[in-house]
Structure formats: C-alpha cells, structure tokens
C-alpha positions in Angstrom: -205.9 235.8 192.8 -205.3 232.1 192.3 -208.6 231.1 194.0 -210.5 232.1 191.1 -208.4 231.6 187.9 -209.8 228.4 187.4 -213.1 229.8 187.8 -212.7 232.9 185.8 -211.3 231.1 183.1 -214.2 229.1 182.5 -215.7 232.0 182.1 -213.5 233.3 179.3 -215.0 230.3 177.4 -218.6 230.9 178.6 -218.2 234.3 177.8 -218.7 233.7 174.0 -219.9 230.0 174.0 -222.9 229.0 171.8 -225.7 228.4 174.0 -228.0 225.6 172.6 -231.1 225.9 170.6 -232.0 229.8 171.9 -236.5 229.3 171.0 -236.7 226.2 173.0 -234.4 226.7 175.9 -235.5 230.5 176.1 -237.2 230.4 178.9 -235.0 231.8 182.0 -234.6 229.3 185.4 -233.5 231.0 188.2 -233.7 228.2 190.8 -231.7 226.5 188.8 -229.2 229.2 188.4 -229.4 229.8 192.4 -228.4 226.6 193.2 -225.4 226.0 190.6 -224.5 229.9 192.6 -224.5 228.2 195.8 -222.7 225.4 194.3 -219.9 227.6 192.9 -219.5 229.9 196.0 -218.7 226.7 198.6 -216.3 225.3 196.0 -214.9 227.6 193.0 -213.4 224.9 191.5 -216.8 223.3 190.1 -215.9 225.5 186.7 -219.0 223.6 185.1 -221.6 225.5 187.6 -220.4 228.6 185.3 -221.8 227.3 182.5 -225.0 226.3 184.3 -225.9 229.2 185.8 -225.2 231.1 182.1 -227.7 228.3 180.6 -229.8 228.9 183.2 -230.0 232.8 182.7 -229.2 233.5 179.4 -232.9 233.2 178.3 -233.2 234.4 174.4 -230.0 236.4 174.5 -228.2 234.7 171.7 -231.4 235.0 169.2 -232.0 239.0 170.1 -228.6 239.5 169.4 -228.6 237.1 166.0 -231.5 239.2 165.3 -229.8 242.9 165.8 -226.7 241.0 163.8 -228.6 239.7 160.9 -230.1 243.3 160.3 -226.9 245.2 159.9 -224.8 245.4 156.7 -221.9 243.8 158.0 -224.1 240.9 159.5 -226.1 240.2 156.2 -222.1 240.4 154.3 -221.0 237.8 156.9 -224.1 235.6 157.1 -224.0 235.7 152.9 -220.4 234.9 152.7 -220.3 231.6 155.4 -217.6 233.4 157.1 -215.8 231.2 159.6 -213.8 233.4 161.6 -211.8 230.6 163.1 -209.9 229.3 160.5 -208.7 233.0 159.9 -207.3 232.7 163.8 -205.7 229.7 163.6 -203.8 230.6 160.1 -200.9 232.5 162.1 -198.5 232.5 159.2 -201.2 235.2 157.8 -201.8 236.5 161.0 -198.0 237.2 161.2 -197.6 239.1 157.9 -199.5 241.7 159.4 -197.2 244.9 160.0 -196.0 245.6 163.9 -198.9 247.1 165.5 -202.0 246.1 163.6 -204.6 244.3 165.4 -203.6 240.8 163.9 -199.9 241.0 165.2 -200.7 242.0 168.8 -203.2 239.4 169.0 -200.6 236.6 167.5 -198.3 238.1 170.0 -201.5 238.0 172.8 -201.8 234.4 172.2 -198.3 233.0 171.9 -197.5 235.0 175.0 -201.1 233.2 176.7 -200.5 230.1 174.9 -203.1 229.9 173.8 -205.0 229.3 171.0 -208.9 230.5 168.9 -209.4 226.3 168.5 -208.9 225.8 172.5 -212.5 227.4 173.1 -214.7 225.1 171.1 -214.2 222.0 172.8 -214.5 223.4 176.0 -217.8 225.4 175.3 -219.5 222.2 173.4 -223.0 221.8 174.6 -224.9 218.5 174.4 -227.7 220.2 172.3 -226.6 221.6 169.3 -227.8 224.5 167.3 -229.3 223.4 163.9 -230.3 226.7 162.4 -226.9 226.9 160.1 -226.7 230.9 160.3 -228.0 230.6 164.2 -224.9 228.2 164.5 -223.0 230.3 162.5 -223.1 233.7 164.5 -222.9 231.9 167.6 -219.5 230.4 166.7 -218.4 233.3 165.2 -219.3 235.1 168.8 -217.4 232.4 170.8 -214.4 232.9 168.8 -214.3 236.7 168.6 -213.6 236.7 172.5 -209.7 237.0 172.4 -210.2 240.0 169.7 -212.3 241.7 172.2 -209.5 241.1 175.1 -206.7 242.9 172.5 -209.0 245.3 171.6 -210.6 246.3 174.8 -206.4 246.0 176.8 -208.4 243.3 179.5 -205.7 240.3 180.5 -206.5 237.2 180.9 -205.9 237.5 184.5 -209.1 236.5 186.5 -209.2 240.7 187.3 -209.3 241.2 183.4 -211.8 238.9 182.6 -214.1 239.8 185.0 -214.1 243.3 183.7 -214.5 242.0 180.2 -217.4 240.1 181.3 -219.4 243.7 182.2 -217.8 244.9 179.3 -219.3 241.9 177.4 -222.7 242.2 179.3 -223.1 245.5 178.3 -222.9 244.5 174.8 -225.1 241.5 174.6 -227.5 241.8 178.1 -227.0 238.4 178.3 -228.4 238.2 182.6 -226.0 234.7 182.9 -223.2 236.9 182.1 -224.1 239.7 184.3 -224.3 237.3 187.7 -221.1 236.2 186.7 -219.5 239.4 186.4 -221.1 240.2 189.8 -220.0 237.2 191.5 -216.7 237.8 190.2 -216.9 241.2 191.3 -217.5 240.3 194.9 -214.9 238.0 195.3 -212.2 239.7 193.8 -212.7 242.8 195.6 -212.2 241.0 199.0 -208.3 240.7 197.6 -207.7 243.6 195.7 -210.2 246.2 197.2 -213.0 248.7 196.3 -210.9 249.6 192.9 -212.2 246.3 191.3 -215.9 247.2 191.4 -215.3 251.1 189.7 -213.0 249.1 187.5 -215.9 246.4 186.6 -218.1 249.9 186.3 -215.8 251.0 184.1 -216.2 248.1 182.2 -219.6 248.2 181.8 -219.8 251.8 180.6 -217.1 251.2 177.9 -219.4 248.2 176.5 -222.2 250.3 176.5 -220.0 253.5 174.8 -218.2 251.7 172.3 -219.5 250.6 169.1 -221.1 247.0 168.9 -218.0 244.6 168.5 -219.9 241.7 167.2 -221.3 243.1 163.7 -217.5 244.3 163.2 -215.5 242.8 160.0 -212.8 241.7 162.6 -211.0 239.6 159.3 -210.5 243.3 158.4 -209.8 244.9 161.2 -206.5 242.5 161.6 -205.2 244.5 159.0 -205.6 247.7 160.6 -203.5 249.3 163.6 -204.5 248.9 166.7 -205.0 252.2 168.2 -207.1 253.1 164.7 -209.0 250.0 165.2 -210.1 251.0 169.2 -210.7 254.8 167.9 -212.9 253.4 165.5 -215.2 251.4 168.0 -214.7 254.0 170.5 -212.9 251.7 172.7 -210.8 253.8 175.3 -208.1 252.0 177.3 -209.2 250.6 180.9 -207.2 253.0 183.2 -208.6 251.8 186.7 -208.2 248.0 185.7 -204.4 249.0 184.9 -204.0 251.1 188.2 -205.4 248.6 190.6 -203.7 245.3 188.8 -200.1 247.4 188.5 -200.7 249.1 192.4 -201.6 244.5 193.5 -198.3 243.7 191.3 -196.3 246.1 193.0 -197.8 245.3 196.4 -197.0 241.3 196.0 -193.8 241.4 194.3 
C-alpha cells in the first residue's frame, strides 16, 4: 500500500481544503481534470495534481454547502460566534481534560499516535487565491479543520484504504465532484492490491455518508466532551465493518 500513501495523504488534506473564490471559479473544467488525472495515474507522486482535479471539478460545491450550513440553527450560531475550531483542536491540554472514552480524548490519542496536528492541514491547503467573504472563509476553514474528527467518528483510519473510504463518505455528505473522482481513482488503484472487498467497503462508506447526520453543521466543540459511542449514535454512524475486515485480512496476510 506504500505506492499510494503520499497521494492519499494529499487527499486527506484536500478533502477539507478551502476552495478559492467559489463564485468566480464555479465553472467546472473537465479537460483540466482529465489532464491532471492522467498525470496522477502515470506518476502517483505528483500529489499536486490531486488539488488540480478537486479545484477543476468542485464547481460551486463549497458555496452550495455553505448555503445549506448557514440555514441551520447551529450554522447560524457558529457564524454569529465566529467560532474557530482550529484553536479548540490545538489545545491539547483541554482535550486531555476530557474523560476517557470521549470524542475529545479519542481524538487526542489519534493525533498523538499518528503524529499529526490540526494546523498541519492549514499550510498544505493554502491556495494562491483566498476566500474574501469572511463567513464563507470561516466555514471553509471549519470544514478543513474537522477532517480528522471525521476520521475518529467514522472509524476510518489514515491508512491509504481508510482515506479512500473517508473520501467516499465525504462525497456523499458534500457532493463535491472532485472528491468523487479521487475516491473512484483510489478505489481502482487500491483494489488491485487488496481485492474486490475494497469496492464493497467504499460503497458501504458512501451509503454511510448518505445515512449519517450532516456532519458539517455539527457542534464539534460540544461533542468533544461526550462519549464517542454516544456521538456515533447521535450522528447515525455505524462501525465500518467491511473496511475493518478487509484491512485486517490484508495485515494478517502480510505479517
């Protein structure tokens, strides 16, 4: 699975990255995406092509998602308070004060184990063009910053396979065509190594994203203090059984 690791790591970052000026760049550019896709297939190390594909095919995805977000009661509250989720996730002392089994404690162990930080997504997702509208910018940043919370809540790991499954889940939640394309490419490449179970697992991830509560609008700051299993029940998220089975069988076969 090492050949796709760098590529899917870029996908992890791009999944919640801010899209530049959604109104001005809302037109999709399939020819640009096709060229980037060919380049990526020929050389998986060209992770910059991931961002090219997402930018070319996202269209007005961020604007549409934001329009839905700002109509929700929690969305209105978050925008009115100008919340900064990144600040909360970087405060490891406060995260460590949450009880064992809570989302906050589990998230803290996750980032420590993976040796990552929420601000690691920031630099990698920077675009030459920045969002100027303050509320849209705040929302785009919040989407970016909650990505690893989605990992913890859904149960999909940061391994190549887990990232691809989370892309499928995220596509179901956001309908971002760029993410859908990357998820499809990831499925084709990964199943060559892991077998047909990959397709089943990613289909399960997509259906899970459709069934789950809408994660972009969630009050993550409050959910951090709640038991993880209760959070999953509240958000209608079930364990990713097929992903876990396929990945465990792969590890056992390669011991």
